[in-house]
C-alpha positions as CSV (number, residue, x, y, z in Angstrom):
1,V,8.8,10.6,-22.6
2,G,12.4,9.5,-23.3
3,S,13.3,9.5,-19.5
4,E,10.0,7.6,-18.6
5,M,10.9,4.9,-21.0
6,C,14.4,4.6,-19.4
7,I,12.9,4.4,-16.0
8,R,10.5,1.8,-17.1
9,D,13.1,-0.1,-18.8
10,R,15.4,0.1,-15.7
11,F,12.5,-1.3,-13.6
12,K,12.0,-4.2,-15.9
13,S,15.6,-5.1,-15.7
14,F,14.8,-6.5,-12.2
15,N,12.0,-9.0,-13.4
16,N,12.7,-12.3,-11.8
17,R,15.7,-10.6,-10.1
18,E,13.9,-8.7,-7.3
19,T,16.6,-9.6,-4.6
20,F,18.7,-7.0,-6.5
21,L,16.4,-4.0,-6.3
22,P,18.1,-1.3,-4.4
23,V,15.0,-0.6,-2.2
24,D,12.5,-2.4,-0.3
25,Q,8.7,-1.7,-0.7
26,H,8.3,-0.5,2.9
27,G,10.8,2.2,2.0
28,L,8.8,3.4,-0.9
29,I,5.6,3.4,1.2
30,A,7.4,5.3,4.0
31,L,8.1,8.1,1.7
32,I,4.5,9.0,1.6
33,A,4.4,10.0,5.2
34,P,2.8,11.8,6.8
35,R,0.2,11.7,4.1
36,S,-2.6,9.2,4.0
37,I,-2.4,6.0,1.9
38,L,-4.4,2.9,1.8
39,V,-2.8,0.0,0.4
40,T,-5.0,-2.6,-1.1
41,N,-4.7,-6.2,-2.5
42,A,-7.0,-9.2,-3.4
43,T,-6.7,-12.7,-1.9
44,E,-6.0,-14.5,-5.2
45,D,-3.7,-11.9,-6.6
46,T,-0.5,-13.9,-5.7
47,W,1.7,-11.9,-8.0
48,A,1.2,-8.9,-5.8
49,D,2.0,-11.0,-2.6
50,P,-0.7,-9.8,-0.3
51,E,1.1,-11.1,2.8
52,G,4.3,-9.5,1.8
53,T,2.3,-6.2,1.1
54,F,0.9,-6.2,4.5
55,K,4.2,-6.8,6.1
56,A,5.6,-3.8,4.0
57,V,2.9,-1.5,5.2
58,K,3.6,-2.5,8.8
59,A,7.3,-2.0,8.2
60,A,6.6,1.4,7.1
61,S,4.7,2.5,10.2
62,P,7.8,4.1,11.9
63,A,7.6,6.9,9.4
64,W,4.2,8.1,10.5
65,Q,5.2,7.7,14.1
66,L,8.0,10.2,13.5
67,Y,5.3,12.6,12.8
68,G,3.4,11.8,15.9
69,L,0.9,9.9,13.8
70,S,-0.4,6.3,14.0
71,G,1.3,3.9,11.9
72,L,-0.6,0.8,10.8
73,S,-3.1,0.1,13.5
74,Q,-4.9,-3.0,12.8
75,A,-4.4,-6.4,14.0
76,S,-4.7,-8.4,10.7
77,P,-5.0,-7.6,7.0
78,Q,-8.9,-8.2,7.2
79,Q,-9.4,-5.5,9.8
80,T,-9.0,-2.2,7.8
81,N,-8.7,0.8,10.1
82,Y,-10.2,3.7,8.1
83,D,-9.2,6.3,10.7
84,T,-5.5,6.1,10.6
85,P,-3.3,7.7,7.9
86,L,-1.6,4.3,7.0
87,A,-4.0,1.5,6.3
88,Y,-4.3,-1.7,4.5
89,H,-7.4,-3.4,2.8
90,I,-7.8,-6.8,1.4
91,R,-10.8,-8.3,-0.4
92,E,-11.6,-11.7,-1.8
93,G,-11.0,-12.4,-5.4
94,V,-8.5,-11.8,-8.1
95,H,-6.5,-8.7,-9.3
96,S,-9.0,-6.2,-10.4
97,V,-10.8,-3.0,-9.4
98,T,-14.3,-3.7,-8.3
99,A,-17.3,-1.7,-7.1
100,Q,-16.5,-3.1,-3.7
101,D,-13.0,-1.5,-3.9
102,W,-14.5,1.8,-4.8
103,K,-16.7,1.7,-1.7
104,V,-13.5,0.9,0.4
105,F,-11.5,3.8,-1.3
106,I,-14.5,6.3,-0.9
107,R,-15.0,5.4,2.8
108,Y,-11.2,5.8,3.5
109,A,-10.9,9.1,1.7
110,D,-14.1,10.5,3.5
111,R,-12.6,9.4,6.8
112,Q,-9.1,11.0,6.2
113,F,-10.4,14.2,4.5
114,G,-13.2,15.1,6.5
115,Q,-16.5,13.6,5.3
116,R,-17.6,11.5,8.4
């Protein structure tokens, strides 16, 4: 617990100083390759920066391609591709987890882990 608090405090030290972070979000997403990940946002969750998040997912694509897998394969944030191990989904609304979100999560998991 002590080390967790230290990590949390260290992360908080970058509040309003994001340009000093020693990593970029796409690098953190890329660490998940070759496993499946669905990154999600809501249109009105501006604090989470949906446009920047989509760009980060796109920038992480080469990590999946190193494994011979498809990276982000969707033309826009609104066209979720449930059949690729790296995907992005955005819904209308504010920061929350809704019934609509759960339907998307389950659909993605079913496609990725064998329930077609």
